[in-house]
DOVOLUM-32044 format. One record per residue: x, z, y of N, C-alpha, C in turn; residue in three letters. Coordinates in pm, whole numbers. Each point is the difference from the previous one (the first is absolute). Example, Ala and Ser with C-alpha at 12.3 -4.5 7.8 and 13.67 -1.06 7.14 Angstrom:
! DOVOLUM-32044
REC; 1319; 780; -569; -89; 0; 119; 90; 0; 120; ALA
REC; -35; -72; 105; 82; 6; 119; -77; 73; 109; SER
***
This chain:
! DOVOLUM-32044
REC; 83; 0; -121; -83; 0; 121; 86; 0; 126; UNK
REC; 107; 86; 0; 86; 8; 116; 71; -131; 27; UNK
REC; 49; -64; -106; 69; -128; 16; -96; -106; 53; UNK
REC; -122; 3; -50; -100; -98; 46; -28; 17; 149; UNK
REC; -18; 127; 43; -23; 26; 141; 118; -43; 84; UNK
REC; 121; 17; -55; 119; -42; 73; 2; -150; 23; UNK
REC; -34; -76; -103; -6; -146; 15; -109; -42; 98; UNK
REC; -112; 70; -4; -108; -31; 94; 42; 28; 143; UNK
REC; 73; 109; 20; 48; 33; 134; 99; -106; 49; UNK
REC; 91; -44; -88; 95; -104; 38; -72; -131; 34; UNK
REC; -103; -31; -76; -78; -121; 27; -67; 8; 136; UNK
REC; -58; 117; 30; -65; 21; 129; 102; -8; 114; UNK
REC; 116; 61; -20; 105; -3; 102; 47; -143; 25; UNK
REC; 12; -79; -106; 40; -140; 15; -102; -78; 82; UNK
REC; -128; 28; -25; -106; -67; 76; 9; 34; 148; UNK
REC; 24; 128; 31; 12; 42; 140; 120; -68; 66; UNK
REC; 111; -11; -72; 120; -64; 56; -24; -149; 25; UNK
REC; -67; -66; -93; -33; -142; 21; -93; -15; 119; UNK
REC; -98; 87; 9; -94; 0; 113; 77; 17; 131; UNK
REC; 92; 95; 5; 78; 24; 121; 83; -123; 35; UNK
REC; 59; -63; -102; 81; -119; 25; -83; -115; 56; UNK
REC; -120; -20; -54; -87; -106; 51; -49; 32; 141; UNK
REC; -26; 128; 26; -50; 40; 132; 103; -27; 109; UNK
REC; 128; 5; -35; 105; -27; 98; 1; -147; 39; UNK
REC; -41; -87; -92; 10; -144; 23; -122; -62; 66; UNK
REC; -110; 75; 9; -122; -54; 60; -47; 92; 111; UNK
REC; -87; -49; 89; -51; 86; 108; -73; 122; -55; UNK
REC; 10; 111; 72; -63; 125; -44; -152; -13; -9; UNK
REC; -58; -87; 84; -145; -19; -3; -44; -66; -131; UNK
REC; 90; -79; -61; -32; -67; -125; 22; 91; -121; UNK
REC; 113; 68; -1; 31; 93; -109; 73; 121; 58; UNK
REC; -72; 105; 33; 64; 120; 53; 87; 67; -105; UNK
REC; 108; 67; 40; 87; 67; -97; -69; 120; -63; UNK
REC; 52; 47; -113; -62; 114; -69; -15; 124; 87; UNK
REC; 99; 26; 86; -6; 119; 85; -119; -5; 95; UNK
REC; -28; -118; 54; -114; -14; 92; -133; 20; -74; UNK
REC; -10; -56; -119; -122; 17; -79; -18; 146; -39; UNK
REC; 110; 66; -37; -7; 142; -35; -45; 84; 120; UNK
REC; 47; -36; 120; -40; 73; 121; -149; -16; 26; UNK
REC; -52; -122; -19; -144; -24; 17; -80; 80; -102; UNK
REC; 50; 4; -123; -70; 73; -106; -6; 149; 30; UNK
REC; 114; 57; 41; 5; 143; 31; -89; 34; 119; UNK
REC; 2; -85; 102; -83; 23; 118; -148; -2; -36; UNK
REC; -41; -98; -81; -141; -9; -41; -39; 118; -88; UNK
REC; 94; 47; -80; -27; 115; -87; -18; 127; 81; UNK
REC; 88; 20; 98; -9; 120; 84; -125; -3; 88; UNK
REC; -36; -118; 44; -118; -15; 84; -129; 26; -79; UNK
REC; 5; -20; -131; -117; 20; -85; -76; -127; -30; UNK
REC; 34; -108; 68; -71; -126; -19; 23; -56; -141; UNK
REC; 124; 4; -44; 33; -52; -133; -71; 80; -110; UNK
REC; 5; 131; 10; -64; 84; -101; -150; -23; -8; UNK
REC; -63; -19; 117; -146; -22; 4; -37; -129; -73; UNK
REC; 63; -109; 37; -35; -129; -60; 47; -9; -145; UNK
REC; 112; 65; -30; 49; 1; -137; -96; 73; -93; UNK
REC; -53; 112; 46; -95; 77; -82; -128; -79; -26; UNK
REC; -48; -72; 101; -122; -80; -16; 21; -111; -102; UNK
REC; 111; -71; 12; 29; -109; -94; 20; 54; -141; UNK
REC; 70; 111; -11; 25; 59; -132; -131; 43; -66; UNK
REC; -93; 55; 79; -131; 39; -54; -74; -122; -53; UNK
REC; 5; -111; 73; -65; -123; -46; 65; -52; -128; UNK
REC; 132; 5; -4; 71; -47; -119; -38; 82; -122; UNK
REC; -2; 132; 13; -32; 86; -114; -145; -17; -44; UNK
REC; -92; -11; 96; -141; -19; -35; -20; -131; -75; UNK
REC; 58; -108; 52; -12; -130; -66; 71; 0; -135; UNK
REC; 112; 68; -7; 78; 7; -124; -81; 63; -113; UNK
REC; -59; 116; 25; -73; 69; -106; -131; -71; -34; UNK
REC; -67; -58; 99; -122; -75; -28; 30; -123; -85; UNK
REC; 100; -77; 41; 34; -122; -74; 50; 32; -140; UNK
REC; 80; 106; -12; 53; 37; -132; -112; 48; -92; UNK
REC; -91; 81; 53; -110; 51; -82; -95; -110; -45; UNK
REC; -47; -80; 96; -93; -108; -34; 66; -106; -86; UNK
REC; 122; -37; 36; 71; -103; -77; 30; 44; -142; UNK
REC; 32; 129; -18; 27; 51; -135; -126; -7; -87; UNK
REC; -112; 45; 54; -126; -4; -76; -37; -143; -37; UNK
REC; 13; -91; 96; -35; -140; -27; 98; -63; -98; UNK
REC; 129; 30; 15; 100; -57; -89; -19; 44; -144; UNK
REC; -28; 130; -19; -23; 50; -136; -123; -66; -61; UNK
REC; -106; -14; 81; -122; -63; -50; 24; -144; -42; UNK
REC; 72; -76; 83; 26; -140; -33; 94; -13; -119; UNK
REC; 92; 94; -12; 94; -5; -112; -61; 38; -133; UNK
REC; -103; 84; 4; -61; 49; -123; -116; -88; -47; UNK
REC; -69; -64; 92; -117; -81; -36; 22; -145; 41; UNK
REC; 21; -86; -98; 33; -139; 27; -113; -74; 70; UNK
REC; -123; 38; -29; -113; -65; 67; 6; 19; 151; UNK
REC; 26; 122; 43; 14; 27; 143; 117; -77; 59; UNK
REC; 110; -7; -75; 118; -70; 49; -28; -148; 21; UNK
REC; -74; -60; -93; -33; -143; 14; -88; -24; 122; UNK
REC; -89; 93; 29; -90; -16; 115; 73; 18; 132; UNK
REC; 86; 101; 9; 58; 38; 129; 144; -47; 21; UNK
REC; 61; -63; -99; 140; -42; 15; 18; -96; 118; UNK
REC; -92; -94; 15; 12; -96; 111; -9; 70; 135; UNK
REC; -83; 104; 9; -12; 75; 125; 127; 79; 29; UNK
REC; 60; 54; -104; 126; 72; 19; 108; -93; 54; UNK
REC; 9; -119; -58; 99; -98; 46; -29; -42; 143; UNK
REC; -129; -18; 32; -38; -41; 135; 45; 103; 103; UNK
REC; -35; 126; -23; 36; 104; 96; 150; 29; -1; UNK
REC; 65; -26; -112; 144; 20; -8; 73; -99; 91; UNK
REC; -57; -118; 18; 63; -103; 82; -58; -9; 141; UNK
REC; -95; 86; 32; -58; 1; 135; 97; 67; 96; UNK
REC; 43; -68; 106; 97; 60; 93; -55; 126; 66; UNK
REC; 88; 96; 20; -40; 127; 63; -54; -23; 140; UNK
REC; 58; -95; 71; -45; -28; 137; -145; -47; 1; UNK
REC; -36; -85; -95; -137; -51; -8; -98; 114; -29; UNK
REC; 35; 86; -94; -86; 113; -34; -20; 91; 119; UNK
REC; 108; 29; 72; -9; 88; 116; -89; -60; 108; UNK
REC; 18; -128; 28; -81; -66; 104; -148; 1; -39; UNK
REC; -30; -34; -126; -139; -3; -43; -64; 138; 5; UNK
REC; 73; 102; -41; -55; 136; 4; -30; 43; 142; UNK
REC; 87; -34; 94; -24; 37; 140; -116; -81; 60; UNK
REC; -12; -128; -41; -111; -82; 49; -133; 49; -55; UNK
REC; -2; 33; -128; -126; 41; -64; -41; 143; 33; UNK
REC; 97; 90; 6; -32; 143; 14; 43; 61; 132; UNK
REC; 61; -81; 86; 43; 50; 130; 138; 64; -7; UNK
REC; 52; 34; 118; 134; 60; 8; -9; 150; -28; UNK
REC; -34; 33; -122; -21; 140; -39; 107; 44; -100; UNK
REC; 7; 132; -17; 96; 55; -96; -38; -41; -142; UNK
REC; -130; -5; -30; -44; -41; -132; 38; -143; -32; UNK
REC; -13; -89; 99; 37; -140; -21; 150; -13; -25; UNK
REC; 78; 77; 75; 146; -4; -19; 38; 48; -139; UNK
REC; -61; 109; -44; 30; 54; -133; -45; -96; -110; UNK
REC; -118; -60; 19; -50; -95; -100; 92; -120; -13; UNK
REC; 52; -48; 111; 90; -116; -4; 125; 29; -81; UNK
REC; 54; 119; 17; 122; 37; -74; -30; 19; -148; UNK
REC; -108; 71; -30; -34; 29; -140; -32; -129; -76; UNK
REC; -76; -90; 62; -36; -125; -66; 122; -86; -31; UNK
REC; 103; 12; 84; 121; -79; -24; 85; 56; -113; UNK
REC; -8; 130; -23; 86; 62; -101; -66; 10; -137; UNK
REC; -131; 15; -6; -68; 20; -128; 36; -107; -105; UNK
REC; 1; -130; 32; 27; -100; -103; 133; 18; -72; UNK
REC; 106; 34; 72; 130; 18; -66; 0; 122; -91; UNK
REC; -73; 106; 39; -14; 117; -88; -78; -38; -125; UNK
REC; -105; -77; 18; -82; -44; -114; 84; -79; -100; UNK
REC; 81; -93; 50; 82; -82; -89; 98; 87; -79; UNK
REC; 65; 94; 68; 98; 87; -66; -65; 88; -106; UNK
REC; -111; 66; 35; -65; 91; -94; -73; -76; -111; UNK
REC; -42; -121; 27; -61; -80; -106; 101; -28; -111; UNK
REC; 123; -33; 41; 105; -22; -100; 30; 129; -76; UNK
REC; -2; 113; 71; 22; 127; -67; -109; 33; -100; UNK
REC; -125; -27; 37; -112; 26; -91; 7; -90; -123; UNK
REC; 47; -122; 18; 14; -90; -115; 110; 46; -95; UNK
REC; 99; 72; 54; 113; 44; -81; -21; 136; -66; UNK
REC; -118; 60; 16; -27; 130; -60; 12; -8; -153; UNK
REC; 57; 104; -59; 17; 5; -145; -134; 33; -66; UNK
REC; -57; -93; -79; -131; 26; -61; -1; 120; -94; UNK
REC; 115; 28; -64; 4; 110; -97; -30; 134; 67; UNK
REC; 46; 17; 123; -27; 125; 71; -150; 16; 27; UNK
REC; -63; -110; 35; -144; 4; 22; -77; 31; -127; UNK
REC; 48; -56; -112; -65; 28; -128; 12; 147; -38; UNK
REC; 117; 59; 28; 19; 142; -28; -92; 86; 87; UNK
REC; -14; -40; 126; -89; 74; 91; -143; -5; -50; UNK
REC; -42; -117; -51; -135; -12; -56; -15; 84; -127; UNK
REC; 107; 0; -80; -5; 74; -127; -19; 150; 24; UNK
REC; 72; 52; 99; -9; 143; 28; -108; 34; 103; UNK
REC; -70; -101; 47; -112; 19; 92; 37; 91; 118; UNK
REC; 105; -38; 70; 46; 85; 110; -80; -22; 129; UNK
REC; -86; -101; 2; -81; -23; 118; 61; -105; 91; UNK
REC; -88; -67; 74; 44; -113; 82; 95; 44; 111; UNK
REC; -34; 108; 73; 82; 41; 113; 135; 55; -45; UNK
REC; 1; 77; -109; 127; 50; -52; 85; -114; -54; UNK
REC; -65; -99; -57; 73; -118; -47; 65; -74; 117; UNK
REC; -77; -12; 108; 53; -67; 119; 121; 75; 55; UNK
REC; -12; 132; 4; 106; 82; 60; 125; 10; -88; UNK
REC; -20; 19; -130; 113; 29; -88; 50; -120; -80; UNK
REC; -79; -105; -9; 39; -116; -81; 22; -124; 86; UNK
REC; -98; -31; 85; 6; -125; 76; 96; 11; 119; UNK
REC; -20; 100; 85; 80; 10; 123; 150; 15; -26; UNK
REC; 45; 78; -100; 145; 4; -25; 59; -136; -34; UNK
REC; -76; -84; -71; 50; -134; -31; -1; -90; 123; UNK
REC; -94; 28; 91; -10; -82; 121; 92; 48; 112; UNK
REC; 65; 115; -20; 82; 59; 107; 104; -96; 58; UNK
REC; 77; -73; -83; 97; -94; 59; -66; -107; 86; UNK
REC; -115; -48; -43; -72; -102; 77; -55; 59; 130; UNK
REC; -46; 124; -7; -48; 68; 121; 112; 16; 101; UNK
REC; 119; 34; -47; 113; 18; 92; 43; -132; 62; UNK
REC; -4; -107; -79; 31; -132; 57; -100; -35; 109; UNK
REC; -128; 23; -28; -104; -28; 99; 16; 88; 123; UNK
REC; 37; 126; -21; 14; 92; 113; 119; -37; 88; UNK
REC; 114; -27; -60; 120; -29; 79; -12; -134; 72; UNK
REC; -50; -101; -69; -19; -129; 67; -113; 10; 102; UNK
REC; -100; 84; -32; -112; 17; 92; 40; 61; 132; UNK
REC; 83; 103; -5; 45; 63; 123; 80; -98; 84; UNK
REC; 86; -79; -65; 82; -96; 72; -85; -107; 68; UNK
REC; -111; -37; -63; -86; -105; 55; -100; 54; 101; UNK
REC; -58; 115; -29; -109; 52; 83; 45; 30; 141; UNK
REC; 118; 60; 18; 39; 35; 136; 23; -124; 85; UNK
REC; 42; -110; -63; 17; -125; 75; -135; -56; 44; UNK
REC; -99; 7; -90; -133; -48; 34; -63; 87; 108; UNK
REC; 23; 132; -9; -54; 91; 101; 53; -36; 138; UNK
REC; 128; -33; 11; 56; -37; 130; -66; -126; 55; UNK
REC; -26; -97; -88; -68; -122; 44; -141; 31; 49; UNK
REC; -71; 84; -74; -137; 38; 37; 0; 75; 133; UNK
REC; 94; 90; 19; 9; 75; 126; 33; -92; 116; UNK
REC; 86; -96; -24; 37; -95; 104; -121; -83; 44; UNK
REC; -86; -34; -97; -114; -86; 31; -117; 75; 65; UNK
REC; -28; 122; -49; -127; 57; 43; -7; 149; 19; UNK
REC; 113; 69; 16; -5; 143; 25; 70; 33; 132; UNK
REC; -35; 114; 56; 58; 42; 129; 96; 116; -18; UNK
REC; 46; 21; -122; 101; 102; -27; 73; -36; -128; UNK
REC; 109; 70; -27; 78; -28; -119; 127; -78; 32; UNK
REC; 89; -8; -97; 127; -69; 19; -22; -149; 27; UNK
REC; -94; -62; -70; -27; -141; 23; -46; -28; 141; UNK
REC; -84; 88; 54; -45; -13; 139; 117; 10; 96; UNK
REC; 91; 95; -24; 117; 15; 87; 92; -122; -10; UNK
REC; 16; -54; -119; 82; -121; -15; -58; -116; 80; UNK
REC; -132; -8; 3; -66; -105; 79; 30; 17; 148; UNK
REC; -3; 123; 48; 33; 26; 141; 145; -35; 29; UNK
REC; 90; 38; -89; 142; -33; 20; 22; -151; -3; UNK
REC; -73; -69; -86; 11; -146; -6; -43; -64; 131; UNK
REC; -110; 50; 57; -47; -54; 127; 101; 23; 112; UNK
REC; 75; 110; -8; 100; 30; 102; 139; -46; -37; UNK
REC; 14; -75; -109; 131; -49; -48; 100; 115; -15; UNK
REC; -48; 113; -48; 83; 119; -16; 50; 8; -145; UNK
REC; 114; -64; -25; 54; -4; -136; 45; 138; -46; UNK
REC; 55; 78; 91; 45; 135; -36; -117; 86; -48; UNK
REC; -114; -10; 68; -118; 74; -41; -52; -46; -135; UNK
REC; 0; -132; -21; -45; -55; -128; 85; 53; -115; UNK
REC; 132; -4; 20; 90; 46; -105; -10; 150; -22; UNK
REC; -11; 76; 108; -6; 146; -11; -123; 45; -78; UNK
REC; -116; -50; 36; -123; 41; -68; -5; -54; -143; UNK
REC; 52; -121; -21; 2; -55; -136; 91; 82; -91; UNK
REC; 118; 33; 50; 95; 78; -80; -54; 139; -32; UNK
REC; -68; 61; 98; -56; 133; -22; -100; -2; -115; UNK
REC; -87; -100; -2; -100; -4; -106; 61; -38; -134; UNK
REC; 98; -90; 2; 68; -37; -125; 69; 122; -61; UNK
REC; 61; 82; 84; 67; 121; -49; -100; 97; -63; UNK
REC; -118; 13; 60; -102; 89; -55; -48; -51; -136; UNK
REC; -26; -129; -10; -45; -58; -127; 109; 13; -107; UNK
REC; 125; -22; 42; 111; 15; -94; 13; 144; -48; UNK
REC; -25; 95; 89; 4; 141; -38; -108; 32; -103; UNK
REC; -119; -57; 19; -108; 19; -98; 40; -58; -135; UNK
REC; 62; -116; 3; 45; -65; -123; 101; 87; -75; UNK
REC; 100; 52; 73; 107; 76; -64; -42; 141; -39; UNK
REC; -84; 62; 84; -35; 141; -23; -121; 18; -91; UNK
REC; -87; -102; -7; -125; 16; -76; -9; -99; -116; UNK
REC; 3; -129; 30; -29; -99; -103; 111; -11; -105; UNK
REC; 126; -1; 44; 110; -12; -97; 5; 119; -96; UNK
REC; -6; 126; 48; -4; 113; -94; -123; -2; -90; UNK
REC; -114; -42; 55; -122; -6; -80; 13; -102; -111; UNK
REC; 63; -113; 30; 19; -102; -102; 89; 52; -112; UNK
REC; 106; 74; 35; 87; 57; -103; -76; 100; -87; UNK
REC; -89; 76; 64; -75; 102; -73; -99; -63; -98; UNK
REC; -75; -99; 46; -102; -59; -87; 61; -88; -109; UNK
REC; 126; -42; 19; 65; -83; -101; 84; 82; -97; UNK
REC; 1; 133; 18; 85; 86; -82; -40; -3; -148; UNK
REC; -131; -23; -26; -46; 2; -139; 57; -114; -82; UNK
REC; 51; -106; 70; 57; -113; -72; 141; 28; -52; UNK
REC; 67; 100; 61; 139; 28; -36; 10; 69; -137; UNK
***
């Protein structure tokens, strides 16, 4: 673990050095140096503006994440277990899987107005299909013998789901969760840019209008660091824990 963190730190340091080198060769308005971006980030953090908009965006990301993961998991298991349902809805899954996030966001805002519900719906609708595809494959890969044993001992449907089905689906759930977090926060920023008056995406839109590259980089880096912290502190350890039974 220590060696891995060391390599990651060296990689990050190399990126900062390359950034600094490029910043020297171009105007500061085009690519501000790391020190200037860091100063903007610290100032926004002390002022409270960054924390306010960061918390709002993070709340949207988490709400959309759990909704999409829950609904997508239920739908994926159903399609993976019952071929009739899969034949009926497979074309719809493919359709929504290829529907651009921008189109979904625009349609949700046009149909439902510039509301929080419309923003959340746009994000969830974009993520559900990929969760469905992942969990459908997991449901198809379930070991039939375990299900037969559960039926033999009559342990009940819910206990079977908890102790037989979900442990086998755990790797697929983690794939859906990790890829979902990486995708959802990007969609949330697009949705906020289009139709919300708060959040990181809204602030990026304001910085874009003012050609403020330092502000764009500062707020983007702040949110990326938060998402990366969630990945390292929550999802990665959870994946190791749920995969321990395979060792």
